[in-house]
N, C-alpha and C positions, 0 to 999 in steps of 0.2 A: 375326734375333736368335737366338743359340744356344739349344737346349733346356735346357741346364744352368744358366741364369741363376738358377733357383730354388735351386740347391744350396748356395750360400753361406749364405743366410738359414736354410735348413732344417738345415744342419749346426750353425749357431749355436744354433738352438732346441734340438736334440738335446743338444749339449753343455751348455747352461745347465740343461735338465731333469735331466741326469745329475748336475751339480754341486749342484743343489738337493736331489736325492734322496740324494746322498752326505752332504750337510751335515745332512739330517734323520735319517739312519740312522748317523751318525758313531759312536755308542756301540756299535752292533752290529759296525761295521766295524773300529773302533780303539778297543778297550776300554782305558781309561786309568784307573789306580787313584790316582795322585798328584793331589791336589786343585788344586795350583798349576798343573800342566801341563794338567789338565782345563780350568781356568778360561781359560788362554791359548788352548787349542784351541777352546773354546766361542766366545770373542771372534773368533778367526780364521774359523771356520766361519760365525758370524753375519754378518761383513763379506762373506765369499764369498757367502752367500745373498742379501744385499742387492744386491751387484754382479751376481749371476746374474739376479735378477728384473729389475733395470734393463736389463741386456743382453738379456733374453728380450723385453721390451717393445719395445726397439729393433729386434730381429731380426724380430718380427712386423710392425712398421712397414715395414721394408725389404722384407719379403715382399709386403705389401700395395702398396708403391709399384711393384715390379716387375710385379705383377699389373695394376694400373692402367695403367702404361705400355704393357704388351703389349696390353691391351685397346684403349687409345686409338690405338695405331699400327695395329692391325687395322682400326679404324673408317676411318682416313685412307686406308689401302690400298684399302678397299672403295669409298670415295666417289670416289677419284681416277679421273677420266675426262675425256677431251677433248670439246670441243663445237665444232661448226662454226658460224661466224658470217659475217655479210656483212662484207666488208672495210671498207665505209664506216662501219658501226657501230663497229668497233674504232678506226678513225682518229678518229672523233668522240670516243670515250672517251679516247683519248690526248690529244687536243687539250684536253679538258675538265679533265684532271688534270695538275697540275704535275710530280708524281712518280708514276710508275707503271711496272711492269715485267710484260711479258706473254710467257710462254713459248709459242712456236708450233712447229708442225711445218712444216718447209720440205723437202719431198721426204722423204727418210729421215732427215734430221737434225732436232735441236731447235735453235732459236735464241731469243734475247731481242730484243724490240722494246719501245719505250716512250719516255718522256720523263723528263728530269731537270732539276732547277734547282739553283741555288746559294742559300745562305742567309747573309747577312752576320751576323757575330757581334754579338749584342745587338739583332738586329732580328727581327721575324717576317714579313718580306716576302721572298718568293722572287724571284729575278731570273736572267737569262741562261738561259732555258729552252732546252734543246736536245732534239732527237729523235734516237733511235738505232735502228739495225737491226744486231744483232750489234756489231762493232767499229766500224762506220761511224756518224758523227755528222753531223746536219743542223741548221743554225742556224735554218732556217725550215721551216714546215709543208709548203710547196709541193714542194720537192725530196724531202722525206720521203715525202709521198704518191705522188709519181711513182716513187720507188724501190720502195715497197710494191706499187704496181700492176704493176711489172716483175716482181717476185718472185712475186706471186700474180695472174696474168692472168685467171683465172676469177672473181676478186674474192670468193672464199670462203677463209676462213682457219681452220685448225684450231688452237684454243686449248687448250693443256695446262694452263696455270695462270695466274692474275692475282695478282701480288704473292705468289707461292709458295703460293696457295690454289687449291683447285678452282674453276673458273669458276662453278659452281653455288653454292658457299658465299659468293661475293662479294656485297656489297650493290649492286654495279653490275648492274642488271638489263637484260640485253640479250636479244633474242629470238634464241635459238639455233635453228639449223637442225636439227641432230641430234646424238646422243651418239656417242662412239666409245670403247670400252673399251681 
């Protein structure tokens, strides 16, 4: 994220403060003798002050949102790390879940493995479970396991994410072998 993301809310805050200060000091800046024109300008500057106060609150809220977003993205980046798992544990996890997507490192590339199921409209039952490795799909668990064993012959798998979350953040508790940053 760019460093100047704070600039828009900060500029809005400065402009709102300037408008409020101008509205408060309007008689010193714009001396008006005619009472009718003075009344009209008082109403206009009153409306400007109310608008500026509302906009000021929104600008502070926007500034806080940017701060929170940057803080939270920083936490995700710090937590994001890969874990090594036994292949048999990951296969068991995939078999136990109807829908799961796991990002793994295969050599120097990342790929997705997992399972997917269909849901019939108006029903809460999943059916036609398939397993996948990248773009390859498997109807049964046996061929899926065989393909994974060919892909990971040492039976150790480097998991980068489970359903786009850090493996450690998942409620699926597996015994990982080690962490990799």
